[in-house]
N, C-alpha and C positions, 0 to 999 in steps of 0.2 A: 325520551326519544332524541337523537342532536338534531340539531335545528343552526342557523343560522346568526350562531352569537347571542344565543340568549335560552326558554325553551318553551315549549308548548303552550296555548291557549288552555287545552285538556291537561296539561302538566300541572298550570296552576290551577287549574279547577278543583284537583284532589289533592292537593295543600290543605293544611288541619286550618287557617282564618278562612278559608273563601268555604271552606264544604260544610264549615260550621252556619251560616250563612244562609244551608239550602238554595244552592242552583239552580236556577230553572232553565235551557236555552230555548228560548222564540225563536231564534232568525241565525242561521249560516250554521247551523248543527256541521253538515262536510266540510267546514274553513275549520274547528282546533287543532289543527296539525299549523297550526300559523306562527309564526315565532313573536314572541313576547321577551324583547327589547330588556322592556323598566316597565315601571307602574306607575303613573302619577294620579292624582287624583285630582276637583274642579269641581266649580256648579259654575260658570261663565257662560254666559252664551255665543260667546268668541272664543274659548278652547281650545280650537282645532288650528290658531297660528301661533301659539305657544307651544305644539307638538313636535316634531320631528317625523315621524311613522313608526311602528311595531312600537306602540307601547297599547298597553293595557289599561283601560281607562278609568279609573272608581264617582261615580259622581251619585248625588239620590235625586236628581233630578229636576233640581232647582236651574240649571241655565236653558234647560232644554224648550223650552218658549212656554208657550198655553194654544195658540196658534196650530192647528193640525202643518201649516207650509212652512210654521219658523221650528216644526220639530221634526219636517223633511228636511227642512237645510240645515236640521245642524249635524245628521245623521247622515247627509250629504259627504259635509267638509267632512267631517275625519274618517268618510271611506276614502278621501283624494288626498285624505294628508299620509293616509296607509295606515293609519291605528290599526292595529291587533282584534285585537276584539271591544267592547262597551258595556260596562256589568254596571249597572242603574240596580240601587237599594232603595225597595221598597218599601213604604211608608211614610215618609217628610210628607212627598211631594206626589206621588203614587197611589193608590192601591194596586195599580195593576198599574200596563202602561200601556198606553195610548196607543190603538190601533191606527197611526199613523206612524210611526215606530217602529213596529213592525212592519211595517208595509217599507218600509225605506232600506230601514237594514236591512231584508232580504229580497231587496234588489237591487240594493250597495252588493252585496257580500258580504256582509257587514258578521262580526258574531255578536249575536249580542245578549246577554246573561241580566239572568233578575232575581235579588236577593230575598227570600219570604224572611228572613230573621238579618238585625241588626250585626253586624261586623265593623270592628275598628279596621280602620283604613291602614292604619299603621301596621294596624299585627300586616296584616295581606303585602304590604309592603316589605316592610321587613325579611319575609317567608320566602317572597319571591327572590327579591334582591340575593338574601343570601343560597336560595339556587340558582339563579343564574352565576354567582362568584364561583362555586364549585361546580358546578358544569368547565367553565372555563380551567377551572386549576386542574378537573381531567382530563381536559384539548389539552393545555398541557403537560401534563406529564404523558399524554399517547404521544407528541409531537416529539418531545423529549429523549423516548423509547428508543425513536423511530432515526432520530438523531445518531445517538449514539449508538446501529444496528449503523446506518453506512456509513461513522467515524471507522467504524472498528474494521469494514468492508477495505474501506486506501488501506490501515494502517498492515493488514492483514495481506497485502497482495491484492486485491480482488480488483477494485481498479476504480473506471469510473460509469464502465456499465454493469456489476455488478450494485452500486450506487442509485442508478438509473432504475435496475431488475428490482430494486428492495423497494422503490419508490412508487412503481406499477402494479408490485405487491397488494402493496400497504393502501392505494388507494382506487386497486378493482380497475387501472382506465392502463388504457397504450400512457407510456410516458415517453412525449421528445426532444432532447436535448439538441436547440436551434444557436444558429452564428449570431449577432448582431442586427445584421442585415437581412436574418430570415429563411438561409440559405442552411439546411439540415445536415448535422451531424451525428447526431447516435436515437435511433428507435428503440423504445426498451417493448416490452409485453409483457402483461399482466401474465401470469401462473394458477392462479388465483379467481375468484368470481364468474362471469356468464362470459362464455366462450365470445369474444369481437370480431370483429373484421381485424382484415391482416393489418397491421401497422403500416405502413407505407399508403394502402389504401384512405385509411384515417389519415394522413396526412393530406395526401393530395387533396382526401378534400376538404379540413383545413383550410390550404392554401387558399380557396377558392373560394372559400366561408370571408377570410379575412382581405384579399381581393376585394369584395363584394362591398364590405362593411368599410374600406378604406382606413380604418383604425379600429383595436381595438380588438381585443379577443371575440371567439365567436363567442353566442352564446353558449352561460352552460359549461367554457371551457375557465381555465386558470394558468394565464402566464407571474408568472417569475422571473423576477431580472439576474441574473448571476455577473455581482460588479467586479469590476479587476479592467477595465478596455483599456486606463494605460493612459484616458485622457481627458482625468480630472477628478475630482471630485463628480458622482456620479453617472463616471465614465458604467458604461457596459459591455461587457466582451461576450457573451451570452445568454439563453433566453429558456427557460424549460417552463415547458409548452405543455396540457393536462388538460383533455377536451373528456367532456363524461359521455364516455363511449357506454360502456356498460355501466355502471351506479352514474347516480349524483355525487359531487364533492362538495364534502362541507368541510367547515371554518376547520379542522382537525389541520382536512389535506393539506391549507392553505397551508397553516402551521407550517408541519413537516415541510413540506417544496420551498418555504422559507428562508429554515433552518438548513437544511441541505444544500442547498447556494448559496450559503459561506462556505460549507465547509467543498463542492464545487469549484469554488473561485479559487481557494487556494492551490490546487492543483493545477487549474487550467492556466495558472504563472508558472508554469514549469514548460519547457520550446518546444512548443508543434504538441502540447496532448491534441487543440481540437484537429489538426490531421490526422493522429493517428486514432481520435476515435468517429472517424468520416473514416479509415480506411477500416477498422474492426467496421464499422455498422454494413460497406460492400460489401464486405466479409461475409458478415450473418446472412447477406441476403444473399447471397452464389451461396454460401452453404446450403440455403432450406430448396433456393431452387434445384441442387445435387438431393435432396432430398426427401424431394417429392412436396418439400410446405407450401410449395407457392407451385401458380396453374402455370399453362403452356399461354393460356388467356392471358392471364393477367397480368405474367414478368414485363411483357415491354413496358406498359405501361409505368412500374415497379422501379422496372434498369431506370423511366428515364427520369424520375423523378433523381434520384442516385445523381447520375448528370452524364446517361449513357444513353448518346444519341447518335446512334446505328442506321444504317438504311435499309433494305430491305435483303444484303445480301443476309450467307451464308452465317453464321455463327462459331469462333476457334473454341473452345476450349481449353485453357492450359492450365497445368498447375505445377510450382514450383515445391521443393521440400526438400528446407534446412533440416540437418540435425542439429544431437544438445547440444554440440560445440557452435555449430556456427550462429548461435542465438540469436537474435540484440542484447539480450541480456534487458528486456524491458523497453530501451528505446525500437520501438518498431516505427514511430513515423520517420524514422532519420533515413528508416532502409524505404520506408512508403515512398517518403517525399525525392530517394535519392533512383528509387526504380522507375516514378512517373517521370519523375527531366527524363530521362536516356528513355523511354518506351513515349517520348513526347515526339522524338526524331523518325520516330517508324512512320507514322504516318498513315496511320489507320485508330478509328476510337474502337479506345480501351477501356474495360471496367475492371479495377483491382484493389483486393481488399486482403483483409490481412486476416488469418486462426491463430492467434501468438500459444495458446496452447498446444494445438498439435502441430508448429511447426510452417506452417505451410501458408504459401502468399496463390490466390484461386484470380483467374484471372477469366475475361470472358473474351475477344477481340470478334471487332468487327470485318468481316471480308467481303469486296465487293466480287469475285468470281471463287467459286475451290479450287480451283486452277491456282490460285497463289497461295493455298496452303503451305504450303512447302518448304517457298518463298518469304512468306511473314514468317515463320513461325522460324527463320537461320533469325531473323532481322529482333525479334524478341525475348530469341533466346538471350544470344547476343548481348540485350540492353539489359537482361534482370542480370548478367551473371556483370555485368558493368556498372547496374544498382549498387548489388553486395561490395565494389572493391569500395566504391562511394562514401558506401555505409563504414569503411572499417574493415570489413570483415576477411577480406582476405589473407590478414593477415594469420588466419584463425587458418583458414588452408592451409597454406604457406607449412602451417605447424604440425600438419599430418591429421586432420579433423577429414571425416571424409565432405568430397564433395560436394555442390548442392546440386539435386536432378531439378531437371523441367520436362515435365513430357508434358505431350500434345496429343490432346484428342482427336475427336474426328468431325468434322466439318457437318451445323446442318440448321436447320432453325429453330427455333424453339423453345421445342416439342422433346428435338433432340437433343438441346444444353442441360434436359438436367441430365442424363443417361453418358451422355458426355464428360458433364463437368465430375459424377460422383466416379468412375471410371478412372478421370485421366488419375480423381485423387488415391483412389486406390491403389493404383499400379506406380504412383513416387513414392509413395509406401515402399512397393514391394518393390522396390528399382533400391532402392536405398545400397551401398556396397561397394554397385554395379562398374564398372572398368569407367570414368567419366567419359563423358560425350558432351555437346551443346544441349542436347535435346533428345529424348526417346520418344518414338511416334510407342501411344499407348496399347496399337492394337499388333503390337510385334512380340508385345511383352506380356503375352495373355500364362503363358508357361510359370512364370516368373510370379504373379498375380493369385495364379491358382496353388503353387508352392507355401506362398504365404501366408494363403487360407489354410491350408491343412499344415500350417507352423505348427500348431499346438496337440495336434493328432499324433497315436505310437506309432501310430504303421507307421508314415516316412521318418522321424525317427531311426528307423529298427530298419528302415530301406535305405539309407543313406548307412550305418555302421553294417551291413549287410557288403553295400556294393567298395566301400573304401575305408571304413572304419583298421584293417593293416595299416593302410598307407598315413593315418592318423600319429594310431600308436607310432610306425613307423619315426616319423615326422616328431614325436615326444623326446623319443632315446637318440635322433641319430642325425647324422650331419650329412652333405646335403641334404635337407627338405626338400620332399619329392611333388606333392600335392601339384606345388607352380610350377612343377613342370609338369603333369598330366594338366592342366589350366590351361597353361600357354601351348600346350599339344592340341587341348580339342579346341580351343581359340584357331586356330590357323588350320586346323580343317583335316589336322594330321598332316601338314607344310612340313620335314621336316627341315628344309632350307629353312625358312619361313621360321620356325620354332625355337632352333642355337642359331640365328642374327636376333631376333630379343629374347633370350634370355643368357649372349652372348662364350658361348658353352663351341668349343667346335662338334666335329658332328659327329665324333667316334666319341667322346662326352655323352653327348647327348642319342645317343644309341647302348649304350651303357644303364647309362638311366633308366632309357623306356624298356630296358630289358628289365629290370630291375624291379619296375612299378608292375608286367606282368607277372616277374616269381611271386611276388608278397600279392596279387589280387587273383593268382590264377586263372586269368581269361590271356586273350589274342586281342593287343591294339584296331585290329586290323580288321576285325570280325563289326558290323553296321550296326549289330542290337547290339555290345559291351561298348561300343563311343556312346550308343541313347542313351543307356545306361548311367554312363559314368554320367555325363553331362546332366542329365538333370538331380543325379547325387551331387552335384557341384555347386548347380546352383539349389538345390534344395538346405544343399548345409549354410548357407548366410542364411539362409529361414531361421531353423533352427533356434529353441533358448539357451 
């Protein structure tokens, strides 16, 4: 059994040297899981003053005294010092242990063992100390293995969130990274071990415990400093906090955390890493909310932990979706900072997160009334695009990449925020490639969302081929292409004058192209059913693999 820096009393009794003495536990049998940190042998009455706690004390009983009062005081002093167990060899001083010694040990909860045969105390010391050293070496190997996995995760591009998840899985407890002044940067939940409460709920409870204690970690928790604050030797840049929520914390866990702290210190030296971690943490919260892993009852308090101070008004879900060409290439901290700076002028509470793997920036906006939805959406969309420009991503946009898509969901309470965020995120993906607009109303893109969900269904590809296949084949072989003409014509609801102006064509040229389209497709562009089918086919074509 792994213990706090040693072996258990039970394990010591199982080693050959003590086992040869025929040990009998006469008190404290329920405390044999106590940690033995060291072994000491002695016969003086004041031996407790020479000990530090955690020792297995070997004696023949010469220092116990002759009177019951002396014997009880001897045992109490050992218990007060924190000795793990008292082992008395019978024969030299006692043929059996006095009742006062046994009763005092039982009252103090001190394991008391009597040996019925003589043993060499030096052999006991050697065996127990060897066992402790071997266990410590095994712990070091386990901690080093976790350190190796953390390093490989960073070198493989996994980032600090993956390192924290490795630590959470290893300890089977949530792991928090906070700033030096106690602000939460990122929370990682263990994917193994017993199910625990939501990490943000745990964090809020921890913060309350630490405030009550005023200093030091809460009971059972481990705090490890991440060095590198830039203010001299010993400065702290961040702090790892691990509470014993699901399982107890062991020495190997602290060893692994201390080694991981060195790795994290190197990564945090890069500019704005703390900002990116905080933004990722908020992105994880918004994604968990969208996917139903956080209830409407728990969400307000957890959002408050992340800095979202919304009034009692409606909540507006917003999602910005970036194409791979617009991705900040790992520098999401710069994008998050730029966007937050721009949003600060909007004048409403904002909770902004980033989801780098999905290329998504989810937000939750606090409104005063639902009537200001459109006005706030205009300002938020403008701030998001201004943040992209400040982050240096407008050059890529001019180079031909699809512009970012901003989708605004339906305003409502916390109960509606989950579905609203999920709908906005899916719609933002479905809207990639549409004509550039400041923002899209999620409610008006349901057809695009439906077609996007059907993108892998063979019937959709067959429908598109039947509807506009001849035009696609024409455009591959001939000029001018006719699909852009049809798209523009349908976008202007069949108004020929507006279509001609946008395409920079004279009227007769447009008429000729429209006639050619009707000829190729065998349809009438004045027929409403034909127009509906062609519009759907053109919209579906964007989503096909």
